[in-house]
All heavy atoms as TSV, in Angstrom:
chain	resi	resn	atom	element	x	y	z
A	1	MET	N	N	-72.166	-308.276	32.382
A	1	MET	CA	C	-71.009	-307.812	31.559
A	1	MET	C	C	-69.776	-308.662	31.894
A	1	MET	O	O	-69.016	-308.993	31.025
A	1	MET	CB	C	-70.801	-306.372	31.791
A	1	MET	CG	C	-69.700	-305.798	31.020
A	1	MET	SD	S	-69.679	-303.984	31.242
A	1	MET	CE	C	-68.886	-303.514	29.761
A	2	LEU	N	N	-69.528	-308.918	33.166
A	2	LEU	CA	C	-68.357	-309.659	33.607
A	2	LEU	C	C	-68.578	-311.181	33.674
A	2	LEU	O	O	-67.657	-311.915	33.916
A	2	LEU	CB	C	-67.818	-309.136	34.932
A	2	LEU	CG	C	-67.340	-307.704	34.933
A	2	LEU	CD1	C	-66.994	-307.290	36.359
A	2	LEU	CD2	C	-66.134	-307.548	34.053
A	3	GLY	N	N	-69.818	-311.545	33.543
A	3	GLY	CA	C	-70.163	-312.963	33.574
A	3	GLY	C	C	-70.312	-313.496	34.999
A	3	GLY	O	O	-70.376	-314.690	35.229
A	4	TRP	N	N	-70.399	-312.627	35.966
A	4	TRP	CA	C	-70.591	-312.990	37.335
A	4	TRP	C	C	-72.058	-313.285	37.567
A	4	TRP	O	O	-72.906	-312.594	37.069
A	4	TRP	CB	C	-70.118	-311.929	38.281
A	4	TRP	CG	C	-68.681	-311.615	38.266
A	4	TRP	CD1	C	-67.692	-312.268	37.589
A	4	TRP	CD2	C	-68.048	-310.534	38.900
A	4	TRP	NE1	N	-66.482	-311.654	37.777
A	4	TRP	CE2	C	-66.671	-310.620	38.541
A	4	TRP	CE3	C	-68.459	-309.452	39.661
A	4	TRP	CZ2	C	-65.729	-309.684	39.003
A	4	TRP	CZ3	C	-67.536	-308.544	40.145
A	4	TRP	CH2	C	-66.168	-308.691	39.836
A	5	HIS	N	N	-72.336	-314.243	38.419
A	5	HIS	CA	C	-73.681	-314.545	38.811
A	5	HIS	C	C	-73.819	-314.508	40.281
A	5	HIS	O	O	-73.694	-315.535	40.988
A	5	HIS	CB	C	-74.105	-315.918	38.261
A	5	HIS	CG	C	-73.954	-316.005	36.783
A	5	HIS	ND1	N	-74.852	-315.378	35.897
A	5	HIS	CD2	C	-73.041	-316.626	35.973
A	5	HIS	CE1	C	-74.470	-315.584	34.654
A	5	HIS	NE2	N	-73.374	-316.376	34.671
A	6	LEU	N	N	-74.004	-313.304	40.841
A	6	LEU	CA	C	-74.123	-313.106	42.251
A	6	LEU	C	C	-75.580	-313.218	42.703
A	6	LEU	O	O	-76.477	-312.715	42.057
A	6	LEU	CB	C	-73.641	-311.753	42.666
A	6	LEU	CG	C	-72.133	-311.460	42.371
A	6	LEU	CD1	C	-71.783	-310.000	42.642
A	6	LEU	CD2	C	-71.258	-312.362	43.228
A	7	PRO	N	N	-75.785	-313.980	43.777
A	7	PRO	CA	C	-77.187	-314.081	44.309
A	7	PRO	C	C	-77.729	-312.755	44.739
A	7	PRO	O	O	-76.943	-311.905	45.299
A	7	PRO	CB	C	-77.047	-315.059	45.485
A	7	PRO	CG	C	-75.624	-315.320	45.701
A	7	PRO	CD	C	-74.824	-314.708	44.578
A	8	LEU	N	N	-78.975	-312.526	44.581
A	8	LEU	CA	C	-79.555	-311.204	44.819
A	8	LEU	C	C	-79.473	-310.765	46.265
A	8	LEU	O	O	-79.087	-309.661	46.580
A	8	LEU	CB	C	-81.035	-311.220	44.354
A	8	LEU	CG	C	-81.772	-309.899	44.514
A	8	LEU	CD1	C	-81.100	-308.812	43.714
A	8	LEU	CD2	C	-83.197	-310.024	44.101
A	9	LEU	N	N	-79.889	-311.647	47.222
A	9	LEU	CA	C	-79.934	-311.185	48.639
A	9	LEU	C	C	-78.519	-310.922	49.166
A	9	LEU	O	O	-78.360	-309.840	49.778
A	9	LEU	CB	C	-80.619	-312.304	49.479
A	9	LEU	CG	C	-80.824	-311.942	50.946
A	9	LEU	CD1	C	-81.630	-310.650	51.101
A	9	LEU	CD2	C	-81.441	-313.053	51.703
A	10	PRO	N	N	-77.489	-311.752	49.005
A	10	PRO	CA	C	-76.171	-311.352	49.529
A	10	PRO	C	C	-75.611	-310.071	48.854
A	10	PRO	O	O	-74.960	-309.277	49.500
A	10	PRO	CB	C	-75.285	-312.590	49.192
A	10	PRO	CG	C	-76.227	-313.714	49.123
A	10	PRO	CD	C	-77.507	-313.154	48.581
A	11	THR	N	N	-75.923	-309.900	47.575
A	11	THR	CA	C	-75.453	-308.740	46.859
A	11	THR	C	C	-76.115	-307.517	47.461
A	11	THR	O	O	-75.487	-306.465	47.675
A	11	THR	CB	C	-75.680	-308.847	45.340
A	11	THR	OG1	O	-75.081	-310.044	44.862
A	11	THR	CG2	C	-75.246	-307.608	44.594
A	12	ALA	N	N	-77.466	-307.551	47.687
A	12	ALA	CA	C	-78.171	-306.446	48.293
A	12	ALA	C	C	-77.646	-306.176	49.690
A	12	ALA	O	O	-77.504	-304.962	50.018
A	12	ALA	CB	C	-79.663	-306.765	48.317
A	13	VAL	N	N	-77.365	-307.198	50.430
A	13	VAL	CA	C	-76.828	-306.971	51.770
A	13	VAL	C	C	-75.438	-306.278	51.711
A	13	VAL	O	O	-75.163	-305.325	52.481
A	13	VAL	CB	C	-76.659	-308.302	52.588
A	13	VAL	CG1	C	-75.856	-308.123	53.822
A	13	VAL	CG2	C	-78.087	-308.833	52.906
A	14	ALA	N	N	-74.613	-306.697	50.786
A	14	ALA	CA	C	-73.282	-306.086	50.597
A	14	ALA	C	C	-73.401	-304.567	50.202
A	14	ALA	O	O	-72.678	-303.745	50.729
A	14	ALA	CB	C	-72.453	-306.838	49.608
A	15	VAL	N	N	-74.288	-304.321	49.310
A	15	VAL	CA	C	-74.489	-302.961	48.808
A	15	VAL	C	C	-74.995	-302.078	49.945
A	15	VAL	O	O	-74.580	-300.919	50.137
A	15	VAL	CB	C	-75.401	-302.927	47.563
A	15	VAL	CG1	C	-75.772	-301.501	47.223
A	15	VAL	CG2	C	-74.648	-303.556	46.393
A	16	LEU	N	N	-75.985	-302.608	50.742
A	16	LEU	CA	C	-76.503	-301.846	51.886
A	16	LEU	C	C	-75.411	-301.615	52.914
A	16	LEU	O	O	-75.336	-300.519	53.517
A	16	LEU	CB	C	-77.705	-302.579	52.476
A	16	LEU	CG	C	-79.001	-302.488	51.657
A	16	LEU	CD1	C	-80.094	-303.403	52.207
A	16	LEU	CD2	C	-79.496	-301.062	51.504
A	17	TRP	N	N	-74.591	-302.620	53.197
A	17	TRP	CA	C	-73.513	-302.492	54.132
A	17	TRP	C	C	-72.547	-301.392	53.704
A	17	TRP	O	O	-72.172	-300.515	54.473
A	17	TRP	CB	C	-72.765	-303.840	54.220
A	17	TRP	CG	C	-71.392	-303.771	54.864
A	17	TRP	CD1	C	-70.203	-303.778	54.160
A	17	TRP	CD2	C	-71.073	-303.673	56.230
A	17	TRP	NE1	N	-69.151	-303.724	55.063
A	17	TRP	CE2	C	-69.675	-303.602	56.320
A	17	TRP	CE3	C	-71.860	-303.531	57.374
A	17	TRP	CZ2	C	-69.013	-303.501	57.506
A	17	TRP	CZ3	C	-71.163	-303.435	58.567
A	17	TRP	CH2	C	-69.769	-303.398	58.653
A	18	ILE	N	N	-72.181	-301.410	52.395
A	18	ILE	CA	C	-71.243	-300.407	51.871
A	18	ILE	C	C	-71.914	-298.973	52.003
A	18	ILE	O	O	-71.202	-298.058	52.432
A	18	ILE	CB	C	-70.874	-300.688	50.410
A	18	ILE	CG1	C	-69.989	-301.946	50.389
A	18	ILE	CG2	C	-70.170	-299.478	49.768
A	18	ILE	CD1	C	-69.851	-302.533	48.941
A	19	GLY	N	N	-73.136	-298.875	51.591
A	19	GLY	CA	C	-73.804	-297.550	51.683
A	19	GLY	C	C	-73.904	-297.022	53.111
A	19	GLY	O	O	-73.609	-295.857	53.395
A	20	ALA	N	N	-74.349	-297.895	54.031
A	20	ALA	CA	C	-74.548	-297.458	55.423
A	20	ALA	C	C	-73.203	-297.080	56.104
A	20	ALA	O	O	-73.117	-296.082	56.773
A	20	ALA	CB	C	-75.256	-298.564	56.193
A	21	THR	N	N	-72.227	-297.945	55.923
A	21	THR	CA	C	-70.952	-297.628	56.566
A	21	THR	C	C	-70.232	-296.432	55.958
A	21	THR	O	O	-69.592	-295.647	56.667
A	21	THR	CB	C	-70.013	-298.890	56.566
A	21	THR	OG1	O	-69.849	-299.307	55.186
A	21	THR	CG2	C	-70.579	-299.989	57.391
A	22	HIS	N	N	-70.345	-296.311	54.647
A	22	HIS	CA	C	-69.735	-295.131	54.008
A	22	HIS	C	C	-70.431	-293.859	54.452
A	22	HIS	O	O	-69.769	-292.829	54.668
A	22	HIS	CB	C	-69.769	-295.226	52.496
A	22	HIS	CG	C	-68.604	-295.985	51.945
A	22	HIS	ND1	N	-68.321	-297.234	52.255
A	22	HIS	CD2	C	-67.614	-295.546	51.090
A	22	HIS	CE1	C	-67.215	-297.647	51.621
A	22	HIS	NE2	N	-66.763	-296.596	50.921
A	23	SER	N	N	-71.739	-293.869	54.608
A	23	SER	CA	C	-72.456	-292.724	55.115
A	23	SER	C	C	-71.995	-292.378	56.535
A	23	SER	O	O	-71.783	-291.186	56.837
A	23	SER	CB	C	-73.959	-293.038	55.125
A	23	SER	OG	O	-74.678	-292.028	55.741
A	24	LEU	N	N	-71.797	-293.352	57.379
A	24	LEU	CA	C	-71.312	-293.103	58.715
A	24	LEU	C	C	-69.875	-292.565	58.761
A	24	LEU	O	O	-69.580	-291.620	59.420
A	24	LEU	CB	C	-71.463	-294.374	59.567
A	24	LEU	CG	C	-71.074	-294.263	61.037
A	24	LEU	CD1	C	-72.035	-293.342	61.757
A	24	LEU	CD2	C	-71.020	-295.609	61.676
A	25	ILE	N	N	-69.034	-293.217	57.958
A	25	ILE	CA	C	-67.629	-292.800	57.914
A	25	ILE	C	C	-67.481	-291.396	57.398
A	25	ILE	O	O	-66.699	-290.589	57.917
A	25	ILE	CB	C	-66.789	-293.799	57.067
A	25	ILE	CG1	C	-66.701	-295.179	57.737
A	25	ILE	CG2	C	-65.415	-293.237	56.771
A	25	ILE	CD1	C	-66.212	-296.262	56.858
A	26	ASP	N	N	-68.296	-291.048	56.370
A	26	ASP	CA	C	-68.145	-289.721	55.733
A	26	ASP	C	C	-68.633	-288.606	56.665
A	26	ASP	O	O	-68.371	-287.412	56.417
A	26	ASP	CB	C	-68.930	-289.672	54.421
A	26	ASP	CG	C	-68.179	-290.385	53.316
A	26	ASP	OD1	O	-66.933	-290.603	53.497
A	26	ASP	OD2	O	-68.777	-290.731	52.339
A	27	ARG	N	N	-69.350	-288.947	57.729
A	27	ARG	CA	C	-69.716	-287.881	58.706
A	27	ARG	C	C	-68.521	-287.397	59.505
A	27	ARG	O	O	-68.638	-286.401	60.157
A	27	ARG	CB	C	-70.838	-288.395	59.606
A	27	ARG	CG	C	-72.084	-288.743	58.831
A	27	ARG	CD	C	-73.237	-289.061	59.739
A	27	ARG	NE	N	-74.338	-289.634	59.004
A	27	ARG	CZ	C	-75.127	-289.024	58.198
A	27	ARG	NH1	N	-74.930	-287.758	57.929
A	27	ARG	NH2	N	-76.108	-289.624	57.571
A	28	ARG	N	N	-67.434	-288.153	59.471
A	28	ARG	CA	C	-66.155	-287.810	60.082
A	28	ARG	C	C	-66.129	-287.877	61.581
A	28	ARG	O	O	-65.100	-288.067	62.186
A	28	ARG	CB	C	-65.605	-286.471	59.619
A	28	ARG	CG	C	-65.467	-286.310	58.148
A	28	ARG	CD	C	-64.152	-286.909	57.674
A	28	ARG	NE	N	-64.073	-286.917	56.187
A	28	ARG	CZ	C	-63.104	-286.456	55.544
A	28	ARG	NH1	N	-62.054	-285.962	56.159
A	28	ARG	NH2	N	-63.113	-286.513	54.200
A	29	TRP	N	N	-67.251	-287.659	62.287
A	29	TRP	CA	C	-67.203	-287.665	63.786
A	29	TRP	C	C	-66.849	-289.062	64.317
A	29	TRP	O	O	-66.134	-289.116	65.323
A	29	TRP	CB	C	-68.464	-287.122	64.388
A	29	TRP	CG	C	-69.686	-288.006	64.242
A	29	TRP	CD1	C	-70.680	-287.806	63.307
A	29	TRP	CD2	C	-70.115	-289.065	65.046
A	29	TRP	NE1	N	-71.659	-288.795	63.475
A	29	TRP	CE2	C	-71.279	-289.557	64.516
A	29	TRP	CE3	C	-69.484	-289.749	66.090
A	29	TRP	CZ2	C	-71.936	-290.662	65.031
A	29	TRP	CZ3	C	-70.181	-290.843	66.635
A	29	TRP	CH2	C	-71.369	-291.296	66.096
A	30	PRO	N	N	-67.224	-290.188	63.669
A	30	PRO	CA	C	-66.839	-291.478	64.232
A	30	PRO	C	C	-65.300	-291.683	64.130
A	30	PRO	O	O	-64.683	-292.181	65.099
A	30	PRO	CB	C	-67.568	-292.526	63.394
A	30	PRO	CG	C	-68.687	-291.769	62.814
A	30	PRO	CD	C	-68.235	-290.403	62.588
A	31	VAL	N	N	-64.701	-291.255	63.029
A	31	VAL	CA	C	-63.262	-291.334	62.856
A	31	VAL	C	C	-62.558	-290.442	63.808
A	31	VAL	O	O	-61.568	-290.868	64.485
A	31	VAL	CB	C	-62.859	-291.044	61.396
A	31	VAL	CG1	C	-61.366	-291.007	61.229
A	31	VAL	CG2	C	-63.498	-292.057	60.430
A	32	ARG	N	N	-63.041	-289.256	63.999
A	32	ARG	CA	C	-62.481	-288.300	64.972
A	32	ARG	C	C	-62.549	-288.839	66.346
A	32	ARG	O	O	-61.561	-288.883	67.137
A	32	ARG	CB	C	-63.183	-286.948	64.853
A	32	ARG	CG	C	-62.632	-285.949	65.881
A	32	ARG	CD	C	-63.296	-284.588	65.718
A	32	ARG	NE	N	-63.087	-283.980	64.392
A	32	ARG	CZ	C	-61.941	-283.400	64.040
A	32	ARG	NH1	N	-60.936	-283.293	64.886
A	32	ARG	NH2	N	-61.823	-282.902	62.816
A	33	TRP	N	N	-63.715	-289.387	66.733
A	33	TRP	CA	C	-63.898	-289.977	68.031
A	33	TRP	C	C	-62.933	-291.133	68.224
A	33	TRP	O	O	-62.312	-291.230	69.307
A	33	TRP	CB	C	-65.350	-290.504	68.199
A	33	TRP	CG	C	-65.650	-291.027	69.557
A	33	TRP	CD1	C	-66.047	-290.361	70.668
A	33	TRP	CD2	C	-65.407	-292.402	69.984
A	33	TRP	NE1	N	-66.156	-291.214	71.743
A	33	TRP	CE2	C	-65.766	-292.506	71.351
A	33	TRP	CE3	C	-64.974	-293.546	69.331
A	33	TRP	CZ2	C	-65.672	-293.663	72.090
A	33	TRP	CZ3	C	-64.900	-294.737	70.073
A	33	TRP	CH2	C	-65.280	-294.777	71.432
A	34	TRP	N	N	-62.847	-291.989	67.268
A	34	TRP	CA	C	-61.922	-293.141	67.342
A	34	TRP	C	C	-60.461	-292.683	67.598
A	34	TRP	O	O	-59.766	-293.212	68.423
A	34	TRP	CB	C	-62.030	-293.993	66.093
A	34	TRP	CG	C	-61.101	-295.183	66.115
A	34	TRP	CD1	C	-59.850	-295.261	65.508
A	34	TRP	CD2	C	-61.296	-296.405	66.777
A	34	TRP	NE1	N	-59.334	-296.450	65.768
A	34	TRP	CE2	C	-60.179	-297.186	66.541
A	34	TRP	CE3	C	-62.356	-296.943	67.536
A	34	TRP	CZ2	C	-60.068	-298.500	67.067
A	34	TRP	CZ3	C	-62.230	-298.187	68.054
A	34	TRP	CH2	C	-61.090	-298.980	67.792
A	35	MET	N	N	-60.056	-291.734	66.814
A	35	MET	CA	C	-58.680	-291.207	66.922
A	35	MET	C	C	-58.410	-290.561	68.235
A	35	MET	O	O	-57.312	-290.725	68.832
A	35	MET	CB	C	-58.363	-290.304	65.741
A	35	MET	CG	C	-58.347	-291.048	64.407
A	35	MET	SD	S	-57.962	-289.950	63.025
A	35	MET	CE	C	-56.223	-289.729	63.245
A	36	GLU	N	N	-59.367	-289.827	68.767
A	36	GLU	CA	C	-59.203	-289.162	70.050
A	36	GLU	C	C	-59.119	-290.151	71.190
A	36	GLU	O	O	-58.481	-289.891	72.183
A	36	GLU	CB	C	-60.319	-288.141	70.290
A	36	GLU	CG	C	-60.240	-286.927	69.401
A	36	GLU	CD	C	-61.423	-285.970	69.545
A	36	GLU	OE1	O	-62.432	-286.367	70.174
A	36	GLU	OE2	O	-61.349	-284.868	69.007
A	37	HIS	N	N	-59.808	-291.284	71.065
A	37	HIS	CA	C	-59.887	-292.240	72.159
A	37	HIS	C	C	-58.938	-293.384	72.009
A	37	HIS	O	O	-58.975	-294.348	72.835
A	37	HIS	CB	C	-61.360	-292.756	72.270
A	37	HIS	CG	C	-62.280	-291.729	72.802
A	37	HIS	ND1	N	-62.891	-290.807	71.999
A	37	HIS	CD2	C	-62.689	-291.458	74.068
A	37	HIS	CE1	C	-63.661	-290.027	72.702
A	37	HIS	NE2	N	-63.576	-290.432	74.017
A	38	THR	N	N	-58.056	-293.332	71.045
A	38	THR	CA	C	-57.043	-294.385	70.876
A	38	THR	C	C	-55.653	-293.842	70.876
A	38	THR	O	O	-54.713	-294.436	70.380
A	38	THR	CB	C	-57.263	-295.220	69.612
A	38	THR	OG1	O	-57.250	-294.358	68.462
A	38	THR	CG2	C	-58.597	-296.000	69.651
A	39	GLY	N	N	-55.520	-292.595	71.421
A	39	GLY	CA	C	-54.184	-292.043	71.539
A	39	GLY	C	C	-53.603	-291.447	70.279
A	39	GLY	O	O	-52.400	-291.416	70.102
A	40	GLN	N	N	-54.449	-291.081	69.341
A	40	GLN	CA	C	-53.980	-290.550	67.999
A	40	GLN	C	C	-54.291	-289.016	67.854
A	40	GLN	O	O	-54.467	-288.563	66.718
A	40	GLN	CB	C	-54.604	-291.323	66.891
A	40	GLN	CG	C	-54.265	-292.790	66.914
A	40	GLN	CD	C	-52.781	-293.042	66.719
A	40	GLN	OE1	O	-52.087	-292.358	65.961
A	40	GLN	NE2	N	-52.266	-293.980	67.512
A	41	ARG	N	N	-54.358	-288.276	68.933
A	41	ARG	CA	C	-54.725	-286.891	68.841
A	41	ARG	C	C	-53.727	-286.069	68.015
A	41	ARG	O	O	-54.084	-285.205	67.256
A	41	ARG	CB	C	-54.850	-286.288	70.229
A	41	ARG	CG	C	-56.048	-286.825	70.929
A	41	ARG	CD	C	-56.181	-286.224	72.325
A	41	ARG	NE	N	-57.244	-286.986	73.012
A	41	ARG	CZ	C	-58.131	-286.418	73.784
A	41	ARG	NH1	N	-58.122	-285.136	74.036
A	41	ARG	NH2	N	-59.051	-287.137	74.361
A	42	GLU	N	N	-52.426	-286.384	68.217
A	42	GLU	CA	C	-51.419	-285.602	67.451
A	42	GLU	C	C	-51.526	-285.867	65.957
A	42	GLU	O	O	-51.460	-284.965	65.140
A	42	GLU	CB	C	-50.018	-285.969	67.959
A	42	GLU	CG	C	-48.936	-285.112	67.328
A	42	GLU	CD	C	-47.585	-285.421	67.929
A	42	GLU	OE1	O	-47.498	-285.852	69.072
A	42	GLU	OE2	O	-46.581	-285.185	67.190
A	43	PHE	N	N	-51.733	-287.172	65.619
A	43	PHE	CA	C	-51.929	-287.469	64.196
A	43	PHE	C	C	-53.191	-286.847	63.644
A	43	PHE	O	O	-53.198	-286.345	62.514
A	43	PHE	CB	C	-51.988	-288.981	64.052
A	43	PHE	CG	C	-52.036	-289.500	62.658
A	43	PHE	CD1	C	-51.145	-289.073	61.693
A	43	PHE	CD2	C	-53.028	-290.397	62.257
A	43	PHE	CE1	C	-51.196	-289.549	60.377
A	43	PHE	CE2	C	-53.064	-290.925	60.959
A	43	PHE	CZ	C	-52.125	-290.462	60.028
A	44	LEU	N	N	-54.268	-286.788	64.444
A	44	LEU	CA	C	-55.483	-286.138	64.025
A	44	LEU	C	C	-55.218	-284.655	63.758
A	44	LEU	O	O	-55.731	-284.112	62.769
A	44	LEU	CB	C	-56.526	-286.286	65.153
A	44	LEU	CG	C	-57.866	-285.632	64.914
A	44	LEU	CD1	C	-58.584	-286.195	63.707
A	44	LEU	CD2	C	-58.737	-285.770	66.188
A	45	GLN	N	N	-54.451	-283.977	64.596
A	45	GLN	CA	C	-54.189	-282.563	64.416
A	45	GLN	C	C	-53.324	-282.280	63.226
A	45	GLN	O	O	-53.308	-281.163	62.687
A	45	GLN	CB	C	-53.498	-281.993	65.670
A	45	GLN	CG	C	-54.363	-281.996	66.887
A	45	GLN	CD	C	-53.655	-281.627	68.139
A	45	GLN	OE1	O	-52.427	-281.537	68.142
A	45	GLN	NE2	N	-54.374	-281.495	69.233
A	46	HIS	N	N	-52.624	-283.257	62.687
A	46	HIS	CA	C	-51.778	-283.072	61.548
A	46	HIS	C	C	-52.380	-283.654	60.257
A	46	HIS	O	O	-51.698	-284.054	59.355
A	46	HIS	CB	C	-50.387	-283.704	61.790
A	46	HIS	CG	C	-49.615	-282.938	62.843
A	46	HIS	ND1	N	-49.622	-283.271	64.127
A	46	HIS	CD2	C	-48.891	-281.801	62.722
A	46	HIS	CE1	C	-48.844	-282.431	64.828
A	46	HIS	NE2	N	-48.422	-281.551	63.958
A	47	GLY	N	N	-53.717	-283.757	60.228
A	47	GLY	CA	C	-54.362	-284.242	59.012
A	47	GLY	C	C	-54.589	-285.712	58.879
A	47	GLY	O	O	-54.902	-286.211	57.837
A	48	GLY	N	N	-54.426	-286.461	59.977
A	48	GLY	CA	C	-54.588	-287.888	59.912
A	48	GLY	C	C	-55.974	-288.408	59.709
A	48	GLY	O	O	-56.189	-289.528	59.352
A	49	ALA	N	N	-56.997	-287.522	59.926
A	49	ALA	CA	C	-58.386	-287.967	59.757
A	49	ALA	C	C	-58.676	-288.397	58.326
A	49	ALA	O	O	-59.368	-289.394	58.068
A	49	ALA	CB	C	-59.332	-286.876	60.216
A	50	ALA	N	N	-58.096	-287.690	57.404
A	50	ALA	CA	C	-58.329	-288.024	55.965
A	50	ALA	C	C	-57.794	-289.424	55.630
A	50	ALA	O	O	-58.449	-290.207	54.945
A	50	ALA	CB	C	-57.722	-286.970	55.058
A	51	MET	N	N	-56.572	-289.732	56.113
A	51	MET	CA	C	-56.028	-291.008	55.838
A	51	MET	C	C	-56.752	-292.099	56.576
A	51	MET	O	O	-57.015	-293.207	56.061
A	51	MET	CB	C	-54.540	-291.026	56.235
A	51	MET	CG	C	-53.679	-290.268	55.237
A	51	MET	SD	S	-51.922	-290.307	55.661
A	51	MET	CE	C	-51.799	-288.902	56.694
A	52	SER	N	N	-57.171	-291.825	57.816
A	52	SER	CA	C	-57.924	-292.821	58.576
A	52	SER	C	C	-59.299	-293.078	57.959
A	52	SER	O	O	-59.741	-294.233	57.924
A	52	SER	CB	C	-58.101	-292.329	59.984
A	52	SER	OG	O	-56.825	-292.223	60.628
A	53	THR	N	N	-59.902	-292.061	57.398
A	53	THR	CA	C	-61.179	-292.180	56.716
A	53	THR	C	C	-61.050	-293.103	55.513
A	53	THR	O	O	-61.858	-294.006	55.301
A	53	THR	CB	C	-61.749	-290.831	56.346
A	53	THR	OG1	O	-61.896	-290.046	57.537
A	53	THR	CG2	C	-63.076	-290.976	55.636
A	54	GLN	N	N	-59.997	-292.890	54.720
A	54	GLN	CA	C	-59.778	-293.688	53.567
A	54	GLN	C	C	-59.497	-295.122	53.927
A	54	GLN	O	O	-59.920	-296.101	53.255
A	54	GLN	CB	C	-58.675	-293.110	52.688
A	54	GLN	CG	C	-59.039	-291.793	52.053
A	54	GLN	CD	C	-60.362	-291.856	51.252
A	54	GLN	OE1	O	-60.516	-292.707	50.425
A	54	GLN	NE2	N	-61.260	-290.933	51.555
A	55	ALA	N	N	-58.741	-295.353	54.998
A	55	ALA	CA	C	-58.464	-296.700	55.412
A	55	ALA	C	C	-59.755	-297.421	55.884
A	55	ALA	O	O	-59.931	-298.594	55.612
A	55	ALA	CB	C	-57.455	-296.688	56.581
A	56	ALA	N	N	-60.657	-296.673	56.518
A	56	ALA	CA	C	-61.927	-297.225	56.955
A	56	ALA	C	C	-62.760	-297.633	55.728
A	56	ALA	O	O	-63.411	-298.688	55.698
A	56	ALA	CB	C	-62.619	-296.277	57.848
A	57	HIS	N	N	-62.752	-296.766	54.701
A	57	HIS	CA	C	-63.492	-297.046	53.454
A	57	HIS	C	C	-62.953	-298.381	52.852
A	57	HIS	O	O	-63.753	-299.220	52.373
A	57	HIS	CB	C	-63.378	-295.943	52.441
A	57	HIS	CG	C	-64.236	-294.777	52.739
A	57	HIS	ND1	N	-65.603	-294.834	52.951
A	57	HIS	CD2	C	-63.959	-293.487	52.924
A	57	HIS	CE1	C	-66.112	-293.634	53.152
A	57	HIS	NE2	N	-65.106	-292.742	53.151
A	58	ILE	N	N	-61.659	-298.515	52.770
A	58	ILE	CA	C	-61.081	-299.685	52.141
A	58	ILE	C	C	-61.410	-300.916	52.973
A	58	ILE	O	O	-61.718	-301.987	52.429
A	58	ILE	CB	C	-59.547	-299.527	52.050
A	58	ILE	CG1	C	-59.266	-298.435	50.973
A	58	ILE	CG2	C	-58.875	-300.828	51.687
A	58	ILE	CD1	C	-57.786	-297.970	50.942
A	59	ALA	N	N	-61.363	-300.830	54.273
A	59	ALA	CA	C	-61.687	-301.960	55.151
A	59	ALA	C	C	-63.153	-302.433	54.938
A	59	ALA	O	O	-63.415	-303.614	54.882
A	59	ALA	CB	C	-61.511	-301.579	56.622
A	60	VAL	N	N	-64.067	-301.448	54.770
A	60	VAL	CA	C	-65.470	-301.746	54.508
A	60	VAL	C	C	-65.629	-302.488	53.160
A	60	VAL	O	O	-66.343	-303.471	53.058
A	60	VAL	CB	C	-66.328	-300.489	54.575
A	60	VAL	CG1	C	-67.693	-300.736	53.963
A	60	VAL	CG2	C	-66.450	-300.027	56.031
A	61	LEU	N	N	-64.903	-302.011	52.161
A	61	LEU	CA	C	-65.010	-302.604	50.823
A	61	LEU	C	C	-64.411	-304.033	50.817
A	61	LEU	O	O	-64.958	-304.909	50.182
A	61	LEU	CB	C	-64.321	-301.715	49.773
A	61	LEU	CG	C	-65.026	-300.392	49.482
A	61	LEU	CD1	C	-64.148	-299.535	48.619
A	61	LEU	CD2	C	-66.364	-300.633	48.870
A	62	VAL	N	N	-63.354	-304.195	51.541
A	62	VAL	CA	C	-62.718	-305.549	51.622
A	62	VAL	C	C	-63.664	-306.479	52.335
A	62	VAL	O	O	-63.869	-307.619	51.893
A	62	VAL	CB	C	-61.351	-305.478	52.347
A	62	VAL	CG1	C	-60.853	-306.844	52.709
A	62	VAL	CG2	C	-60.344	-304.771	51.460
A	63	ALA	N	N	-64.309	-306.029	53.411
A	63	ALA	CA	C	-65.257	-306.915	54.126
A	63	ALA	C	C	-66.441	-307.294	53.235
A	63	ALA	O	O	-66.861	-308.479	53.245
A	63	ALA	CB	C	-65.779	-306.178	55.395
A	64	ALA	N	N	-66.913	-306.339	52.445
A	64	ALA	CA	C	-68.045	-306.674	51.569
A	64	ALA	C	C	-67.605	-307.617	50.450
A	64	ALA	O	O	-68.338	-308.570	50.081
A	64	ALA	CB	C	-68.555	-305.376	50.945
A	65	ALA	N	N	-66.378	-307.461	49.920
A	65	ALA	CA	C	-65.858	-308.389	48.892
A	65	ALA	C	C	-65.692	-309.784	49.486
A	65	ALA	O	O	-66.038	-310.757	48.771
A	65	ALA	CB	C	-64.606	-307.847	48.340
A	66	LEU	N	N	-65.192	-309.902	50.637
A	66	LEU	CA	C	-64.991	-311.210	51.264
A	66	LEU	C	C	-66.346	-311.856	51.530
A	66	LEU	O	O	-66.474	-313.090	51.377
A	66	LEU	CB	C	-64.174	-311.088	52.550
A	66	LEU	CG	C	-62.684	-310.703	52.348
A	66	LEU	CD1	C	-62.043	-310.455	53.707
A	66	LEU	CD2	C	-61.948	-311.777	51.578
A	67	PHE	N	N	-67.302	-311.078	51.933
A	67	PHE	CA	C	-68.648	-311.575	52.203
A	67	PHE	C	C	-69.222	-312.174	50.885
A	67	PHE	O	O	-69.812	-313.285	50.895
A	67	PHE	CB	C	-69.570	-310.496	52.745
A	67	PHE	CG	C	-70.988	-310.890	52.861
A	67	PHE	CD1	C	-71.398	-311.749	53.885
A	67	PHE	CD2	C	-71.951	-310.400	51.951
A	67	PHE	CE1	C	-72.746	-312.097	53.949
A	67	PHE	CE2	C	-73.267	-310.777	52.044
A	67	PHE	CZ	C	-73.678	-311.615	53.033
A	68	LEU	N	N	-69.087	-311.452	49.818
A	68	LEU	CA	C	-69.592	-311.916	48.542
A	68	LEU	C	C	-68.835	-313.117	47.986
A	68	LEU	O	O	-69.379	-313.965	47.270
A	68	LEU	CB	C	-69.591	-310.771	47.523
A	68	LEU	CG	C	-70.669	-309.732	47.705
A	68	LEU	CD1	C	-70.480	-308.566	46.690
A	68	LEU	CD2	C	-72.060	-310.311	47.597
A	69	ALA	N	N	-67.540	-313.187	48.306
A	69	ALA	CA	C	-66.760	-314.290	47.822
A	69	ALA	C	C	-66.948	-315.579	48.567
A	69	ALA	O	O	-66.720	-316.645	48.032
A	69	ALA	CB	C	-65.291	-313.860	47.868
A	70	ALA	N	N	-67.473	-315.468	49.812
A	70	ALA	CA	C	-67.645	-316.656	50.618
A	70	ALA	C	C	-68.772	-317.523	50.135
A	70	ALA	O	O	-69.648	-317.138	49.462
A	70	ALA	CB	C	-67.990	-316.213	52.080
């Protein structure tokens, strides 16, 4: 539809990367663990996990996009 011609193997790797990392991030315990062990406990107690989770999702999508663009 967009006229893009992405190779099958790198595209499959990117989609698997996105799915696996989103599944892990959405479990919330990795984000909670990260925040507790990097001095962000106060931010965590005030709802910071939701923002940190979204930032992690964006970072994963950017990494996949850069991988496909390379």
